[in-house]
C-alpha positions as CSV (number, residue, x, y, z in Angstrom):
1,M,-19.5,-0.4,26.5
2,K,-19.1,-3.4,28.9
3,Y,-15.6,-4.0,30.0
4,R,-14.1,-7.4,28.7
5,P,-11.0,-8.5,30.4
6,E,-10.5,-11.0,27.5
7,I,-9.7,-8.3,25.2
8,D,-7.0,-7.1,27.5
9,G,-5.8,-10.6,27.5
10,L,-5.8,-10.6,23.7
11,R,-3.8,-7.5,23.8
12,T,-1.2,-9.4,25.8
13,V,-1.2,-12.2,23.1
14,A,-0.3,-9.2,20.6
15,V,2.2,-7.4,22.4
16,V,4.6,-10.0,23.9
17,P,5.3,-11.6,20.6
18,V,6.1,-8.1,18.9
19,I,8.6,-7.6,21.9
20,L,10.3,-10.9,21.5
21,F,10.3,-11.0,17.9
22,H,11.9,-7.3,17.9
23,A,14.4,-9.0,20.6
24,G,15.7,-11.4,18.0
25,F,14.1,-14.6,19.5
26,E,13.8,-16.7,16.5
27,V,11.0,-18.9,18.0
28,F,8.7,-15.9,17.5
29,S,9.6,-15.6,13.9
30,G,5.9,-14.3,13.3
31,G,5.9,-12.1,16.1
32,F,5.2,-9.0,14.1
33,V,1.6,-10.1,13.5
34,G,0.8,-8.7,17.1
35,V,0.5,-5.5,15.1
36,D,-2.0,-6.8,12.8
37,I,-4.2,-8.2,16.0
38,F,-3.8,-4.8,17.6
39,F,-5.6,-3.5,14.2
40,V,-8.4,-5.8,14.7
41,I,-8.8,-4.7,18.3
42,S,-8.7,-1.1,17.6
43,G,-11.1,-1.8,14.9
44,Y,-13.8,-3.5,17.0
45,L,-13.3,-0.8,19.9
46,I,-13.5,2.3,18.1
47,T,-16.5,1.1,16.0
48,S,-18.2,-0.3,19.2
49,I,-18.2,3.3,20.7
50,I,-18.9,5.3,17.4
51,V,-22.1,2.7,16.8
52,S,-23.2,3.1,20.3
53,D,-22.9,7.0,20.2
54,L,-24.5,7.1,16.8
55,E,-27.6,5.1,18.1
56,Q,-28.1,7.6,20.9
57,E,-27.5,10.2,18.9
58,K,-24.8,11.7,20.9
59,F,-21.9,11.2,18.6
60,S,-19.2,14.0,18.5
61,L,-16.0,14.4,16.5
62,L,-14.6,16.5,19.2
63,N,-15.3,13.9,21.9
64,F,-13.8,11.2,19.7
65,Y,-10.6,12.8,19.1
66,E,-10.3,13.8,22.8
67,R,-10.6,10.2,23.7
68,R,-8.1,9.4,21.2
69,A,-5.7,12.1,22.3
70,R,-6.2,11.0,26.0
71,R,-5.4,7.7,25.0
72,I,-2.4,7.9,22.7
73,L,-0.5,11.5,23.0
74,P,0.8,11.5,26.9
75,A,2.6,8.3,26.6
76,L,3.8,8.6,23.2
77,F,5.4,12.3,23.8
78,F,6.8,10.9,27.4
79,V,8.6,8.1,25.2
80,L,9.8,10.3,22.6
81,L,11.5,12.7,25.1
82,A,13.1,9.8,26.9
83,C,14.8,9.2,23.7
84,L,16.3,12.4,23.3
85,P,19.2,12.2,25.9
86,F,20.1,8.5,24.6
87,A,20.3,9.7,20.5
88,W,22.1,12.6,21.6
89,L,24.8,10.4,23.5
90,W,25.0,7.6,21.1
91,L,23.6,8.2,17.7
92,L,26.3,8.7,14.9
93,P,25.4,11.8,12.7
94,P,23.5,9.9,9.8
95,D,21.6,8.1,12.6
96,M,21.0,11.2,14.6
97,K,19.7,12.7,11.2
98,D,17.2,9.7,10.6
99,F,15.9,9.9,14.2
100,A,15.4,13.9,13.9
101,Q,13.3,13.2,10.8
102,S,11.2,10.5,12.5
103,L,10.4,12.6,15.5
104,V,8.9,15.3,12.9
105,A,7.0,12.5,11.4
106,V,5.8,10.6,14.5
107,S,4.4,14.0,15.6
108,T,2.5,14.5,12.4
109,F,1.5,11.0,12.6
110,S,3.0,10.2,9.1
111,S,5.8,7.9,10.2
112,N,4.5,5.0,8.2
113,I,5.1,7.2,5.2
114,L,8.6,8.3,6.0
115,F,9.7,4.9,6.8
116,W,8.0,3.5,3.5
117,R,10.3,5.8,1.7
118,E,13.5,4.9,3.6
119,T,13.6,1.4,4.2
120,G,11.6,-2.3,4.6
121,Y,10.6,-3.4,7.9
122,F,12.6,-6.6,7.6
123,A,15.7,-5.0,6.4
124,T,18.6,-4.9,8.6
125,T,18.9,-1.3,8.9
126,S,15.5,-1.1,10.3
127,E,16.9,-2.7,13.3
128,L,18.5,0.7,14.1
129,K,15.5,2.8,13.8
130,P,14.1,3.7,17.3
131,L,10.9,4.8,16.2
132,L,10.0,2.6,13.5
133,H,7.3,0.7,15.6
134,T,5.4,3.9,15.3
135,W,4.4,3.4,11.9
136,S,1.5,1.2,13.2
137,L,0.1,4.2,15.3
138,A,0.3,6.4,12.1
139,V,-1.9,4.0,10.2
140,E,-4.4,4.0,13.1
141,E,-4.4,7.8,13.3
142,Q,-5.0,8.0,9.4
143,Y,-7.9,5.5,10.0
144,Y,-9.3,7.7,12.5
145,I,-9.6,10.7,10.5
146,F,-11.6,8.8,7.8
147,F,-13.7,6.3,9.8
148,P,-15.9,8.3,11.9
149,L,-16.5,10.8,9.2
150,F,-17.7,7.6,7.1
151,M,-19.8,6.6,9.8
152,M,-21.4,10.0,10.3
153,I,-22.1,10.3,6.7
154,T,-23.5,7.2,5.9
155,W,-25.2,6.2,9.1
156,R,-28.6,7.7,8.0
157,L,-28.7,5.4,4.8
158,G,-28.9,2.2,7.2
159,R,-27.0,-0.6,8.4
160,R,-27.3,-2.5,5.1
161,W,-25.7,0.6,3.2
162,V,-23.0,1.0,5.9
163,L,-21.9,-2.7,5.9
164,G,-22.1,-2.9,2.3
165,L,-19.7,-0.1,1.6
166,I,-17.4,-1.4,4.4
167,A,-17.5,-4.9,2.8
168,V,-16.5,-3.1,-0.7
169,A,-13.8,-1.4,1.2
170,F,-12.7,-4.5,2.8
171,V,-12.3,-6.3,-0.5
172,V,-10.6,-3.6,-2.4
173,S,-8.2,-3.0,0.5
174,L,-7.5,-6.8,0.9
175,G,-6.8,-7.2,-2.8
176,L,-4.6,-4.2,-2.9
177,G,-2.8,-5.4,0.1
178,H,-2.1,-8.9,-1.6
179,W,-0.8,-7.3,-4.8
180,G,1.3,-5.1,-2.8
181,A,2.7,-7.7,-0.9
182,L,3.9,-9.5,-4.0
183,N,4.9,-6.6,-6.1
184,K,5.4,-3.4,-3.9
185,P,6.3,-4.9,-0.5
186,N,7.4,-1.9,1.4
187,A,4.7,0.3,0.5
188,A,2.2,-2.5,1.1
189,F,3.7,-2.9,4.4
190,F,3.3,0.6,5.8
191,L,0.5,2.3,4.1
192,L,-3.2,2.6,5.3
193,P,-5.0,1.6,2.0
194,T,-3.4,-1.9,2.1
195,R,-3.8,-1.9,5.8
196,A,-7.4,-0.9,6.2
197,W,-9.1,-4.3,5.7
198,E,-7.3,-5.5,9.0
199,L,-9.0,-2.8,10.9
200,L,-12.2,-3.5,9.0
201,V,-12.1,-7.1,10.3
202,G,-12.6,-5.6,13.6
203,V,-15.5,-3.5,12.4
204,F,-17.2,-6.5,11.3
205,A,-16.7,-8.1,14.6
206,A,-18.2,-5.0,16.5
207,F,-21.2,-5.0,14.1
208,Y,-21.7,-8.6,14.9
209,L,-21.6,-8.5,18.3
210,H,-23.7,-5.4,18.6
211,D,-26.6,-6.2,15.9
212,Y,-26.5,-9.9,16.0
213,L,-26.4,-10.5,19.6
214,K,-29.0,-7.6,20.0
215,F,-31.7,-9.3,18.0
216,H,-30.9,-12.9,18.2
217,H,-30.1,-15.1,21.1
218,G,-26.3,-15.9,19.8
219,L,-25.0,-19.2,18.9
220,D,-24.9,-22.5,20.6
221,R,-22.2,-22.5,23.3
222,R,-20.2,-25.4,21.8
223,I,-20.1,-23.3,18.6
224,H,-18.5,-20.2,20.7
225,Q,-16.3,-22.9,22.3
226,A,-15.1,-24.2,18.9
227,L,-14.7,-21.1,17.0
228,S,-13.0,-19.1,19.8
229,L,-10.4,-22.0,19.9
230,L,-10.0,-22.0,16.3
231,G,-9.1,-18.3,16.6
232,F,-6.8,-18.6,19.2
233,L,-5.0,-21.6,17.2
234,M,-4.9,-19.3,14.2
235,V,-3.3,-16.4,16.1
236,T,-0.9,-18.9,17.9
237,Y,0.1,-20.7,14.4
238,S,0.9,-17.4,12.8
239,I,3.1,-16.2,15.6
240,F,5.3,-19.3,15.4
241,V,5.0,-20.4,11.9
242,F,5.0,-17.0,9.7
243,D,8.5,-15.2,8.9
244,E,9.9,-12.4,7.1
245,R,9.1,-14.2,3.8
246,T,5.5,-14.5,4.4
247,A,3.4,-12.1,2.1
248,F,2.4,-9.3,4.6
249,P,-0.3,-7.8,4.4
250,G,-1.5,-10.4,1.7
251,L,-4.0,-13.2,2.1
252,P,-1.7,-14.8,4.7
253,A,-2.6,-12.0,7.1
254,L,-6.2,-13.3,7.1
255,V,-4.9,-16.0,9.5
256,P,-4.1,-13.8,12.6
257,T,-6.5,-11.0,11.9
258,V,-9.5,-13.7,11.2
259,G,-8.5,-15.4,14.4
260,A,-8.3,-12.3,16.4
261,G,-11.9,-11.4,15.1
262,L,-13.1,-14.9,16.2
263,I,-11.7,-14.5,19.3
264,I,-13.5,-11.3,19.9
265,M,-16.8,-12.6,18.5
266,F,-16.7,-15.8,20.2
267,A,-14.6,-16.2,23.3
268,S,-17.6,-15.3,25.5
269,Q,-17.5,-16.1,29.1
270,G,-17.1,-19.7,30.2
271,T,-15.2,-20.6,26.8
272,W,-11.6,-21.9,27.1
273,V,-10.1,-19.1,25.4
274,N,-12.1,-16.7,27.6
275,R,-11.0,-18.4,30.8
276,L,-7.1,-18.4,29.5
277,L,-7.4,-14.8,28.3
278,S,-8.8,-13.3,31.5
279,I,-6.1,-14.8,33.8
280,K,-5.0,-12.1,35.8
281,G,-1.3,-11.9,34.4
282,F,-2.7,-11.8,30.9
283,V,-5.1,-8.9,31.5
284,G,-2.4,-6.9,33.5
285,I,0.1,-7.1,30.5
286,G,-2.8,-6.0,28.5
287,L,-3.7,-3.0,30.6
288,I,-0.1,-1.7,29.8
289,S,0.4,-3.2,26.5
290,Y,0.2,0.3,24.8
291,S,3.1,1.7,26.7
292,A,4.9,-1.7,26.5
293,Y,4.7,-1.4,22.5
294,L,6.1,2.3,22.7
295,W,8.8,1.4,25.2
296,H,10.2,-2.0,23.7
297,N,11.7,-0.7,20.3
298,P,13.6,2.3,21.5
299,L,15.1,0.3,24.5
300,M,16.3,-2.2,22.1
301,V,17.5,-0.2,19.2
302,F,19.5,1.9,21.5
303,A,21.1,-1.3,22.8
304,R,21.9,-2.2,19.5
305,H,23.4,1.6,18.8
306,R,25.5,1.4,22.0
307,S,26.7,-2.3,21.6
308,L,29.7,-2.6,19.2
309,T,28.4,-6.1,17.9
310,E,24.9,-7.5,18.2
311,P,24.0,-7.6,21.8
312,S,23.3,-11.0,23.3
313,L,20.1,-12.6,23.7
314,W,20.5,-12.4,27.5
315,L,20.8,-8.8,27.2
316,M,17.8,-8.5,24.9
317,G,15.6,-10.9,27.3
318,G,16.4,-8.3,30.1
319,L,15.3,-5.6,28.0
320,C,12.1,-7.3,27.5
321,I,11.5,-6.9,31.1
322,V,12.6,-3.5,31.6
323,T,10.1,-2.8,28.9
324,L,7.1,-4.3,31.1
325,V,8.7,-2.2,34.0
326,M,8.8,1.0,32.0
327,A,5.3,0.2,30.5
328,Y,3.8,0.1,34.0
329,I,5.5,3.4,35.0
330,S,4.3,5.3,32.0
331,W,0.9,3.7,32.3
332,R,0.4,4.4,36.2
333,Y,1.8,7.9,36.0
334,V,1.4,9.0,32.6
335,E,-1.5,7.3,30.8
336,L,-4.1,7.1,33.7
337,P,-3.6,10.6,35.1
338,F,-4.2,12.1,31.5
339,R,-7.2,9.6,31.0
340,N,-9.1,11.1,34.2
341,K,-11.3,13.7,33.1
342,Q,-11.5,15.0,36.8
343,T,-7.8,16.1,37.0
344,T,-7.1,16.9,33.3
345,S,-9.7,19.1,31.3
346,R,-10.2,18.7,27.4
347,K,-8.4,22.2,27.1
348,M,-5.5,20.9,28.7
349,V,-5.4,17.6,26.8
350,F,-5.4,19.8,23.5
351,S,-3.3,22.5,24.4
352,A,-0.4,20.3,26.1
353,G,-0.6,18.0,23.1
354,A,-0.1,20.8,20.4
355,A,2.7,22.2,22.4
356,M,4.6,19.0,23.0
357,A,4.0,18.2,19.1
358,A,5.5,21.6,18.5
359,L,8.5,21.4,20.6
360,I,9.3,17.7,19.4
361,I,9.0,18.9,15.5
362,C,11.1,21.8,16.4
363,I,13.9,19.5,17.8
364,G,13.4,16.9,15.0
365,L,13.9,20.0,12.4
366,F,17.0,21.0,14.4
367,G,18.5,17.6,14.3
368,H,17.7,17.3,10.4
369,F,19.0,20.7,9.4
370,A,21.8,20.4,11.6
371,K,22.7,16.7,9.7
372,G,22.8,14.9,13.2
373,V,25.0,17.2,14.9
374,P,28.4,16.1,13.8
375,S,30.3,18.4,16.2
376,R,29.1,16.0,19.0
377,L,31.8,13.4,17.7
378,P,35.8,13.9,17.9
379,E,37.5,14.4,14.6
380,A,39.0,10.9,14.4
381,A,35.4,9.5,14.6
382,L,34.0,11.9,12.0
383,A,37.1,10.8,9.9
384,A,36.4,7.0,10.3
385,L,32.8,7.9,8.7
386,S,34.3,9.5,6.0
387,G,35.4,6.1,5.0
388,L,32.2,5.9,3.0
389,N,33.8,7.9,0.3
390,G,33.8,6.6,-3.2
391,D,30.5,7.0,-4.6
392,T,29.7,3.5,-5.7
393,S,27.1,4.4,-8.4
394,G,29.5,3.8,-11.1
395,C,28.5,5.9,-14.0
396,H,31.1,8.3,-14.9
397,N,30.5,8.4,-18.7
398,K,26.9,8.0,-19.8
399,L,26.2,5.8,-22.9
400,S,23.7,5.9,-25.5
401,A,20.2,5.0,-24.6
402,D,20.4,2.0,-27.0
403,E,23.5,0.9,-25.2
404,I,21.9,1.6,-21.8
405,K,18.8,-0.5,-23.1
406,S,21.1,-3.3,-23.7
407,G,22.2,-3.7,-20.1
408,I,25.6,-1.7,-20.3
409,V,25.4,0.9,-17.5
410,C,28.4,2.9,-18.4
411,K,32.1,3.1,-19.5
412,I,34.6,3.9,-17.1
413,G,38.6,5.0,-17.6
414,A,40.2,6.6,-20.2
415,D,38.8,7.7,-23.3
416,T,39.6,4.8,-25.4
417,P,37.9,1.6,-26.9
418,A,37.0,-0.6,-24.1
419,D,38.8,-4.0,-24.0
420,I,37.7,-5.1,-20.7
421,A,33.9,-6.0,-19.5
422,I,33.0,-5.9,-15.7
423,I,29.7,-7.6,-15.0
424,G,28.1,-8.0,-11.4
425,D,26.1,-7.3,-8.5
426,S,26.5,-4.3,-5.8
427,H,30.0,-5.8,-5.0
428,A,30.9,-4.9,-8.6
429,A,29.5,-1.5,-8.0
430,A,31.7,-1.0,-5.2
431,L,34.9,-1.5,-6.9
432,T,34.0,1.2,-9.9
433,D,35.7,4.3,-8.6
434,A,39.0,2.3,-7.9
435,F,38.6,0.5,-11.3
436,S,38.1,3.7,-13.2
437,E,41.2,5.2,-11.4
438,E,43.6,2.3,-12.4
439,L,42.0,2.1,-16.0
440,E,42.8,5.8,-16.6
441,A,46.3,5.3,-15.3
442,Q,46.9,2.5,-17.9
443,R,45.1,4.4,-20.4
444,K,42.5,1.6,-21.0
445,S,38.9,1.7,-20.4
446,A,35.9,-0.9,-19.5
447,L,32.2,-1.3,-19.7
448,T,30.3,-1.9,-16.7
449,F,27.2,-3.5,-15.8
450,N,26.0,-4.0,-12.2
451,G,22.8,-4.2,-10.3
452,S,21.7,-4.7,-6.7
453,W,21.3,-8.5,-6.1
454,C,21.9,-9.1,-9.5
455,A,24.1,-12.1,-10.0
456,P,26.2,-12.0,-13.3
457,L,25.0,-15.4,-14.5
458,L,22.7,-16.7,-17.1
459,G,19.5,-18.4,-16.0
460,L,19.6,-17.2,-12.4
461,R,16.8,-15.5,-10.9
462,V,16.7,-14.0,-7.7
463,L,13.1,-14.0,-6.8
464,G,13.8,-12.9,-3.1
465,S,15.0,-9.4,-4.7
466,K,12.2,-6.9,-5.2
467,K,15.0,-4.1,-5.8
468,N,15.6,-5.3,-9.6
469,P,13.0,-7.2,-11.1
470,E,14.7,-6.7,-14.7
471,C,17.8,-8.3,-13.3
472,Y,17.4,-11.5,-15.2
473,R,16.9,-9.7,-18.7
474,E,19.5,-7.1,-18.4
475,I,22.3,-9.9,-17.3
476,K,21.1,-11.8,-20.4
477,E,21.4,-8.9,-22.7
478,S,24.6,-7.6,-21.2
479,L,26.5,-10.8,-21.7
480,T,25.0,-10.8,-25.4
481,V,26.3,-7.4,-25.9
482,V,29.6,-8.1,-24.5
483,A,29.9,-11.5,-26.2
484,N,29.3,-9.9,-29.8
485,N,31.8,-6.8,-29.0
486,M,34.9,-7.7,-31.0
487,S,36.9,-5.1,-29.0
488,I,36.1,-6.7,-25.6
489,K,38.6,-9.4,-24.9
490,K,38.5,-9.7,-21.0
491,V,35.1,-10.3,-18.9
492,I,35.4,-10.2,-15.3
493,L,32.6,-11.6,-13.2
494,I,31.8,-10.2,-9.7
495,A,29.5,-11.0,-7.0
496,E,28.8,-11.7,-3.4
497,W,28.9,-15.3,-4.6
498,S,27.8,-16.9,-1.3
499,N,24.6,-14.6,-1.0
500,Y,23.4,-16.8,-4.1
501,T,24.2,-20.1,-2.4
502,E,24.0,-19.4,1.4
503,G,21.5,-16.7,1.3
504,M,21.6,-13.3,3.0
505,R,24.7,-12.5,5.2
506,W,25.4,-14.6,8.5
507,G,24.5,-13.0,11.7
508,D,22.8,-13.8,14.9
509,R,19.6,-14.5,13.3
510,V,18.8,-17.1,10.4
511,R,18.7,-15.2,7.2
512,T,16.3,-15.9,4.3
513,I,17.6,-18.4,1.6
514,Y,16.8,-17.0,-1.9
515,G,14.8,-18.8,-4.2
516,Y,15.9,-19.4,-7.9
517,N,14.2,-20.2,-11.3
518,A,10.4,-20.7,-10.8
519,D,10.5,-21.4,-6.9
520,F,11.0,-19.6,-3.9
521,G,12.4,-20.7,-0.7
522,R,14.8,-23.5,-1.8
523,T,17.5,-25.0,0.5
524,A,21.0,-23.8,0.1
525,D,22.1,-27.1,-1.4
526,E,19.5,-26.7,-4.0
527,N,20.5,-23.0,-4.7
528,T,24.1,-24.2,-4.8
529,D,23.2,-27.0,-7.5
530,F,21.5,-24.0,-9.6
531,V,24.2,-21.6,-9.0
532,E,27.1,-24.1,-10.6
533,K,24.7,-24.9,-13.6
534,S,24.2,-21.3,-14.2
535,L,27.8,-20.6,-13.8
536,F,28.8,-23.4,-16.3
537,S,26.3,-22.0,-18.9
538,T,27.4,-18.5,-18.7
539,I,31.2,-19.7,-18.9
540,K,30.3,-22.0,-22.1
541,F,28.6,-19.1,-23.6
542,L,31.3,-16.5,-23.3
543,K,33.9,-19.3,-24.3
544,K,32.0,-19.7,-27.7
545,F,33.0,-15.9,-28.2
546,N,36.6,-16.3,-27.3
547,K,36.6,-14.3,-24.2
548,E,39.0,-14.5,-21.4
549,I,36.9,-15.1,-18.3
550,Y,38.2,-14.0,-14.6
551,I,36.0,-14.4,-11.6
552,L,36.7,-12.5,-8.7
553,K,36.4,-14.4,-5.2
554,D,34.7,-12.3,-2.6
555,S,36.2,-10.5,0.2
556,P,35.5,-11.3,4.0
557,E,32.0,-10.1,5.2
558,Y,31.0,-8.8,8.4
559,N,27.7,-8.4,10.4
560,L,28.1,-4.9,11.3
561,K,28.6,-1.6,9.7
562,I,32.6,-1.2,9.6
563,P,32.7,2.8,9.4
564,D,30.1,3.1,12.2
565,F,32.3,0.4,14.4
566,I,35.3,2.5,14.1
567,A,33.6,5.6,14.7
568,K,31.5,4.3,17.7
569,T,34.7,2.9,19.3
570,I,36.1,6.4,19.2
571,F,32.9,8.1,20.2
572,Y,32.6,5.7,23.1
573,K,36.1,5.9,24.1
574,E,36.2,1.8,23.9
575,D,39.2,-0.3,23.0
576,F,38.8,-2.6,20.1
577,N,40.7,-4.9,18.1
578,N,40.9,-4.5,14.4
579,E,41.0,-8.3,13.8
580,I,37.2,-9.1,14.6
581,M,36.6,-11.6,12.1
582,N,38.3,-14.9,12.0
583,I,39.2,-16.6,8.7
584,E,37.0,-19.9,9.6
585,K,34.0,-17.6,9.6
586,Y,35.1,-16.6,6.0
587,K,35.8,-20.1,4.7
588,N,32.4,-21.5,6.4
589,R,30.3,-18.8,4.8
590,N,31.9,-19.7,1.3
591,I,32.2,-23.5,1.6
592,K,29.4,-24.2,-1.0
593,I,31.0,-21.9,-3.5
594,E,34.2,-22.9,-3.0
595,K,33.2,-26.4,-4.0
596,I,31.8,-24.8,-7.4
597,F,35.2,-23.0,-8.0
598,K,37.3,-26.0,-7.6
599,K,35.2,-28.0,-10.4
600,K,37.5,-27.8,-13.6
601,F,36.3,-24.8,-15.4
602,H,38.8,-24.9,-18.4
603,G,40.4,-21.5,-19.1
604,V,38.7,-19.4,-16.3
605,I,41.0,-17.5,-13.9
606,F,39.9,-17.1,-10.2
607,I,41.0,-14.1,-8.4
608,D,41.5,-14.7,-4.5
609,T,41.7,-11.7,-2.5
610,L,41.6,-13.2,0.9
611,D,45.3,-12.7,1.6
612,L,44.7,-8.9,0.9
613,F,42.4,-8.7,4.0
614,C,43.4,-11.8,6.2
615,S,46.8,-13.2,8.0
616,R,47.4,-15.1,11.3
617,N,43.8,-16.6,10.8
618,M,42.4,-13.3,11.6
619,C,41.1,-10.7,8.9
620,E,41.4,-6.9,9.4
621,F,38.6,-4.1,8.2
622,M,40.5,-1.0,8.5
623,T,44.2,0.5,7.5
624,E,46.7,1.4,10.2
625,D,45.5,5.0,9.8
626,M,41.9,3.8,10.9
627,E,40.8,4.0,7.4
628,P,37.6,1.8,6.8
629,L,38.3,-0.9,4.1
630,Y,34.6,-1.4,4.0
631,K,31.8,0.7,3.3
632,D,29.3,-1.2,5.3
633,G,29.9,-4.9,6.3
634,N,30.3,-6.5,3.0
635,H,30.6,-3.5,0.1
636,L,34.4,-2.4,0.0
637,S,35.3,1.3,0.6
638,Y,37.5,3.2,-1.8
639,K,40.7,2.1,0.0
640,G,39.5,-1.6,0.1
641,S,38.8,-1.4,-3.3
642,E,42.1,-0.1,-4.3
643,R,43.7,-3.5,-2.8
644,V,41.5,-5.5,-4.8
645,V,41.6,-3.6,-8.0
646,K,45.5,-3.8,-8.0
647,R,45.1,-7.6,-7.6
648,I,42.7,-7.9,-10.4
649,F,45.1,-6.1,-12.6
650,E,47.8,-8.2,-11.7
651,K,46.0,-11.2,-13.0
652,L,44.9,-9.4,-16.2
653,Y,48.2,-8.2,-17.3
654,H,50.5,-10.6,-15.7
């Protein structure tokens, strides 16, 4: 196969945006599409090799997998081994256990399945998974299992049958990918069936270049110029315009993938795009792009783990440079030697690969069964992590099927008729255990409903949430049940209110603003107007049934996990200040919701908790005994919940 320097240049266009995206540079909001470009390149190169070998009747599965092993395994195992000491020194037990599980998954090329089950690619927790990026390697390796076999079986049927069947697979996969992006986003993002079509774009490019140019003279030079430039613009557009709200891998993913395909097919020698991508610097980075991709995420994730707060962009920018340096080293001294058949035999490649995989799997299993090896940490750090106590699942006494169907999750407190209803999102769930204890102490009980990202308001739909698609219906049913229950006198509405006006928690990155009603992607001001209308509607509805209405204002939020922060401070032997939140941050976060709360709501009692956590213009996140007041960055721990629940009962029975 003739070497094409512009393909290495295209690899640079793929890998650099991915690195900068994971580093946190917002201008590269669609940098994740670099993975999609890699899929297209991989589909093209693999198909070109297979078709060439099949035509010469020399295709061998053993040779194919040998090439794949030489290409993928040495650098991969080198990076995995390099991660081990940093994981041992810096990861807390839960993170260490997750890392250990990912070692096993990476070594068996199933990490995409693991991460699908664990988290979303754009979730905050994903920024703390050193091996998250290996999901794409797993997708490719799974593809390599099926595609060569498919080609061997169907080749004898002729090209028309081969291309026809590939076209059918493409349409099915793309359709499944688009449906999944809208309905099952995590599965669609990580799994092969919804990603295969992207590799098939490269397959079509390979067949076009192999067959069309073999039997025809090709298109006019001006058409090559125009189509290659169009492809480059499509790729560039997606890198700078797409973001985490873009439905991937749905129809929008056609923009970067088809763009990459156009570049592969039409960026022939002499075109502007060919000249650009063939520049020595582009080609050089492209040559080390695989190693760069392997190195970038562990470097940045371990930096985030080691830093008590979000690392600065200066540090992350420096790690981008370190990534390229490490990539060159592993390319020069690991990748190239193992690709040389004169110095490393097939037997050595397979035996060494199997041995390394077995070793890493054993290490991963040890970390998993040892539960992240907590003995590495001082007792005080482990005690801080135990601040996660208080199972916020909430259900202490299950109700009947009819009651659950009506939206009421459970009854908490004493075995008495409930006179309180608690309705809210996960911030309400976080208070459940403390609520239950206080209710039992006072011989009272309450009915509760709570759901993740589920605002306790009529007419409000959080379309940005895939976690609770039934939220809107359940809230309406719950409020109806509560309104018609004559024993319920008091209704408490609890939520992360600013989440529904400002959007996701503030941080160093701009977060998604949720959409409401029939739209998605509204501005914070538009969201605020809708929240206000929904709140008025909810209060008016409950007032018709003579309910006492209480609205709990939210406590301060942090852009870090508080128990982890405390434990890491002790683990790393660093000094820190308990007061890391300025009250102004809290106030700025809550400006819009406070304007709503200051409207005249007749008979509604607002419960403020700011003074329970903040004084002297600063807010605290732990007790004097270093017990966390939060179970993460915004949900209260049991200790934090105790403070808030006592305040609530002061207002309920003053």
